C-alpha positions as CSV (number, residue, x, y, z in Angstrom):
1,M,-126.5,100.9,-177.9
2,T,-128.1,101.1,-181.3
3,A,-127.4,104.9,-181.6
4,E,-123.8,104.3,-180.7
5,L,-123.4,101.6,-183.3
6,N,-125.1,103.8,-185.9
7,D,-122.7,106.6,-185.1
8,I,-119.7,104.3,-185.5
9,A,-121.1,103.0,-188.8
10,A,-121.7,106.5,-190.1
11,R,-118.1,107.5,-189.3
12,F,-116.8,104.5,-191.2
13,I,-119.0,105.4,-194.2
14,L,-117.8,109.0,-194.2
15,R,-114.1,108.0,-193.9
16,R,-114.5,105.4,-196.6
17,E,-115.8,108.0,-199.0
18,G,-112.8,110.2,-198.4
19,D,-109.6,110.1,-200.5
20,D,-107.4,108.7,-197.7
21,W,-109.2,105.4,-197.1
22,S,-106.5,102.8,-196.7
23,S,-106.2,99.0,-196.3
24,A,-105.7,99.6,-192.6
25,D,-109.0,101.4,-192.5
26,E,-110.7,98.5,-194.3
27,A,-109.2,96.1,-191.9
28,E,-110.5,98.2,-189.0
29,L,-113.9,98.2,-190.5
30,K,-113.9,94.4,-191.0
31,A,-112.8,93.8,-187.4
32,W,-115.6,96.1,-186.2
33,L,-118.2,94.2,-188.2
34,H,-116.9,90.8,-187.0
35,E,-117.7,91.9,-183.4
36,S,-121.1,90.3,-184.2
37,A,-119.5,86.9,-184.4
38,R,-117.8,87.4,-181.0
39,H,-121.1,88.3,-179.3
40,Q,-122.7,85.2,-180.9
41,A,-120.0,83.0,-179.5
42,M,-120.3,84.6,-176.1
43,G,-124.1,83.9,-176.3
44,Q,-123.4,80.3,-176.9
45,V,-121.2,80.1,-173.9
46,Y,-124.0,81.6,-171.8
47,A,-126.6,79.2,-173.3
48,A,-124.6,76.2,-172.1
49,R,-125.1,77.2,-168.5
50,R,-128.2,76.5,-166.5
51,S,-128.8,79.5,-164.2
52,S,-130.8,82.6,-165.1
53,T,-127.9,85.0,-165.1
54,P,-126.2,83.2,-168.0
55,Q,-129.6,83.1,-169.8
56,Q,-129.8,86.9,-169.5
57,G,-126.2,87.2,-170.7
58,R,-127.0,85.0,-173.7
59,Q,-130.0,87.2,-174.6
60,H,-127.8,90.3,-174.3
61,C,-125.2,88.9,-176.6
62,E,-127.8,87.8,-179.1
63,A,-129.3,91.3,-179.1
64,I,-125.9,92.9,-179.7
65,A,-125.0,90.4,-182.4
66,K,-128.3,91.2,-184.2
67,Q,-127.6,94.9,-184.1
68,F,-124.2,94.4,-185.6
69,Q,-125.7,92.2,-188.3
70,A,-128.3,94.8,-189.1
71,I,-125.7,97.6,-189.4
72,A,-123.5,95.3,-191.5
73,G,-126.4,94.7,-193.9
74,E,-127.2,98.4,-194.2
75,Y,-123.5,99.1,-194.8
76,E,-123.4,96.5,-197.6
77,E,-126.5,97.9,-199.2
78,L,-125.0,101.4,-199.1
79,A,-121.8,100.1,-200.6
80,K,-123.7,98.5,-203.4
81,L,-125.5,101.8,-204.1
82,H,-122.2,103.7,-204.1
83,D,-120.7,101.2,-206.5
84,E,-123.7,101.5,-208.8
85,L,-123.6,105.3,-208.7
86,S,-119.9,105.3,-209.5
87,K,-120.6,103.3,-212.7
88,N,-123.3,105.7,-213.9
89,P,-122.3,109.2,-212.9
90,Q,-124.7,111.9,-213.9
């Protein structure tokens, strides 16, 4: 799962650096990053139940949400670096 998320993030980064990045592309990126919140909400639903199956579902959702959050953090740091490089071209 992590490799797949990294591949998707890399494709977004490459597309964003291109000349044809649009507001629709930005919206698509933001929607993808917000998947983390969806998985967190699903985890809360599972947590409200008492059997072991929902507990496993909650753990799964939390793990996916953490992966999205980590990728979003890396993406934000890379965007900051790109912004800084664009201000000081060499």
